N, C-alpha and C positions, 0 to 999 in steps of 0.2 A: 504493500500500500504506500500511499504518499508519506513523505517525511516533511512535516510542517516545522518551519523555523521562523521565529518572530523576533523582530527588532522594534525599537522605537527611536526616532531620530528627529532632530531639527536641523536647521541650516548649519549651525556650528559644529555638528557631528557628521556632516555629510561625507567629508573626506574619509573619515574612519569607517563609515558604513560601506562605502564603495569598496575599500580594500577588504573588509570582512566578508562581504558578499562574494567577491571574486575568489577568496580563499575557500569559502564554503562550497561553491560550485566546483572548484578544482578538486576538492577532497571527497566529493560525493561519489559513492560506488555506483549509483544509478541517478545521474543528474536529471534525467527525464522524470523522475518521481519526486523531485525536490520542489516544494512550494515555499517561497520566501515571502512572508508578510512583513511589510514595513508600516508601522503605525506612525502617523504624523498628525500634527495639529490641523484641525479642520480649516482654520482661518487661512493658513498659508499653504494648503495642499497643492494648488495648481503650480505655484512657484517652485515648490519642492520637487514635484514630478518633473518639471522642465529641467531642473538642475541635475536630477537623478538620471535623466536620459529617456524619460517617458513622454511622448508627444502630448500636446495639449488636447484635452478631451478624452484621453485614454486612461484606463485604470490600471493597466498591467502591461508587461512586456515579457517576451520569451527569449532566453539566452540561446546562443548557437548550439549549446548542448541540450536544450530542451527544458531547462528549469524555468519555472514560472515566478516572476517578480511582481508582487501585487502590493500597491500602495493603498493603505487603509486609513482614511481620515477619521479622526476621533475628536469629539467635541471637548472643548476646554472646560465646559461645565462638569462633564463626567470626571475628568482628570483632577479637577480642582477639589473634589470631595476628599482626597487623601493628601493634599499638598501640605507639607510640614512647615512650621516656622523654623527658619534657618538663621542662626546667629551670624553676624558679620565676621566674627573671629573664625568661625568654621569656613566661611567662604574664602577668606584669605589663605587658610591652610590647605583646603581640599578642593577649591574650585567651585564651579557652578553645579553642585550636586542636587540642588533643588530645581533644576530645569524641569519644566512641566512634564516633558515626555519621560523623565525618569520614573514617573509614577504609573506609566501605562501598563506595566507588567501586572498591576493589581486588577486590571479590567480586561485581561485577555479573553476571559470567558464570554464577555459581552460582544466581542468583535469576532472571535474565531469559532465560537460554539463548543460543543462537547467533544473535543478531540484531545489527542496527546500532542503537545508542541514542545520544541526546544527553544528556550529563550537565550539570546546572546546580546550582550552589550555591544555598542558600536565600536568600542576600542578593543576588539578581539581579532585574532587571526586563527582560523581553523586549520589544523594540520592533520586531521584524522576524520574518518567517516563518522557522522553523528548518529547514524541509525542505531548504534549500540546504546545510546542514551534512551531512545524511545523504547527499545526492547527491555532495558533495565527497569524503567518506571512501570511498564506494563507487567513485567514479571513480579515486581515487588508488591503490587497491590496497594502502594502508597500514593499520596497526592503529589509529592514533589521529590526531586533528587538534587542534592547539593554535592559539590566536590569537596573533598577533604582539604584542609588548609595546608599550605607549605610552611610548616612551623620553623624551618631553618631560616626563613626570610626575616623573621621578626625577633626583636629583642624583648618582647613582652608576650605574655600569654594572651592569645586571641580568643577570649571568652566574653560572655555577655557582661561581666562586671566592668570590663574596659569600655564597652559600648554604652553602658547605662550609668554614667556617673551621678545622675540626678535621681536615682530610684528612691532614695529616702526623702530627699527634698520634695519631690513631686508626688510622694505617696502612691507609687505604682501599684495598681490593683491587679494582682496576679495570685494564683493559688499558693505557690511556694517560691518565695523570692530567693531563698538560699540555693535551692536546686537550680533555679533559673540562671542565676549569676555564674554558675559553674559550667553552663552549656557552651558549646563552641559557637563562636560568631562567624558563621560561614559567609563567604563572599557570594553574592547573588548575581554576579555578572554572567554566569552560565548555569542554567537550570533546565531540568526536564519536568514538565508539569502535565498531570492528568486533569484537564480542565473540567471534565464532568464531575470528578470528585471535588475539585476546588469549589465549584458552584454549589454542589449539594451540601458541603460542609460550611458554607457561608464564610469562607476565609476572608473575603474582602470586607465584610461587616466587621470582623475582628480587627483587621488592619485599621479600618477607619476609626474604630473605638480607641486604639492605641494612639493614633495620630491626634485625636481630640484630647487625650490626656497630656500628650507632649505639648501641644499648642497652648492648652490652658495653663501650663506651667511655664509659659514664656519661652518655650523652645529649649528648655534646659534638662529634659529627661534623658536624652541620648545624644551621642556624637554621630553625625552623619545625617542622612535624609531618608531615602527610601529603604535602605537595608534594615535598620533596626525594627520598624513595625512589621515587616514581613517575617523576620526571625522570631519576634515575639509571638506572632500568630501561631507558630509551630512549637516553640519552646514552652510557652506559658500554658501548660495543660494540667488538669487535675492529677493528683497522686494516683498512680495505678493505670492511667490511660496510656496506651502505647504510643510511641512516636509515630507521626504520620509522614515520615520522610525516610529516605534511604540515602546513604553516603557513598559517593563514587570515588574512584581513585583520584588522587590529587593532580594527576596529569591532565585531567579534564578542565582545570582552571588554574593555569600557572599565572597567578596575579602579580601585581606590583612592578610590572615593567615600566610604569610611569613614575616610580618612586626610587628605585634602588639602582645604583650605577655599577655595581660589581657583580652582576649575575653572569653565570657562565653561558656564553652564547652557544657552545656545543651542546650543553645540556638542554638549553631552551629549544633547540631544534628537534629534540626527542619528545617534547611535550605534545599533548593532543590539541589543546587550545591555549594560546597565549593571550594574556589580558593586561592591557596597559592601564590598570587601575593606578591612580595617582595623577598629579597635575601635568606631568611632562609627556603629553600625547605625541605619538610619532609624526603626526601631520603638523605639529607646531614647530616654531623655530628652535626651541630648546628640547625637542623630543628625543627620546632615547631608543636605542636598538632599532633604528630606522632601517637597517639592512635586512631585518626580518619582516618588515612591513611594506617597504616601498615596492618590491616586485609585484605584490598583489594589487596595490593601488594602480600600478601601470597596466596590469592585465584587465582591469575593469573597463577601460575605454574601448576594448575590443570585445566585450562580453555580450552586448546586446546584438541580436540578429537584425539587420536592417529590415524594416517593414513588419516586424513581429510584435507590434503593439496592438492592444485591443481596447475598445470602448466599453463593451458590455462586461459585466462582472463574470469572472470564471465560474465554473461549476462549484457548487457547495462542497466544502471539504468532506472527506470520508469520516464517518463517525467510528473511530477505532478505540475509544476509551470504554472499558468494560463497565 
């Protein structure tokens, strides 16, 4: 069946998106079965499609290898329901993490329907076939799959206590705070999601509740923007309730390429997905590890087959979530 991969992007992330999509298509075992959904803000959708290479009036394009690229406008009103209050100090340290489209992953079930999808941030490069992620989440019977953290990268323990410095000040309402704080703070730039389970378990409602708690506390509950409320929705569960996620090998999300200058380039080439989390994106003047990114960006310009754009919406996605 089809392999559905979702991104969300704005104009500032477009260069990253192009490189990531090119790497995704190049890594696909069956590119003709690949459906790429790009969620964009409704207000600027026409300009985005033009700059992405899709002619005016069309909704999608087909690559020379047969992959479908589908731009999906999303209303700002929907995305605004989970927009977090983001402190100026956080913006100076981590960049524009509160960009509206960063919250689109919370609403994928509204846009894509009850399918299994792989989510990728736009600052990623795919170096392996992603169908394994779809198979892993279907086999697990869980709602979401995270990748294990690369602990050697960090000088601190990457758990929820680091991410939630204001849990006492803000009187975080969860069943077991002590257990919660010890849980791993996974990076959510690469996810596999069973959207049927996501919708039936009302995960977005839980996320919006945590966002409301954070915003009511002046934006001081957590560090970051979209990552903490999603992790809270899965980690903050009653005693005895099993986890509703599975953890994949850390090679599926080799993060921090936008933060750390001394990573081993040979080792990076063996990773399944590279992720430039951090401020120094490879399309920026101060970007790092550009040699791993630039060839994919160059390949995108030849990716779209001339005349292979369409105006009508493609067929509805296959419902493959149990």
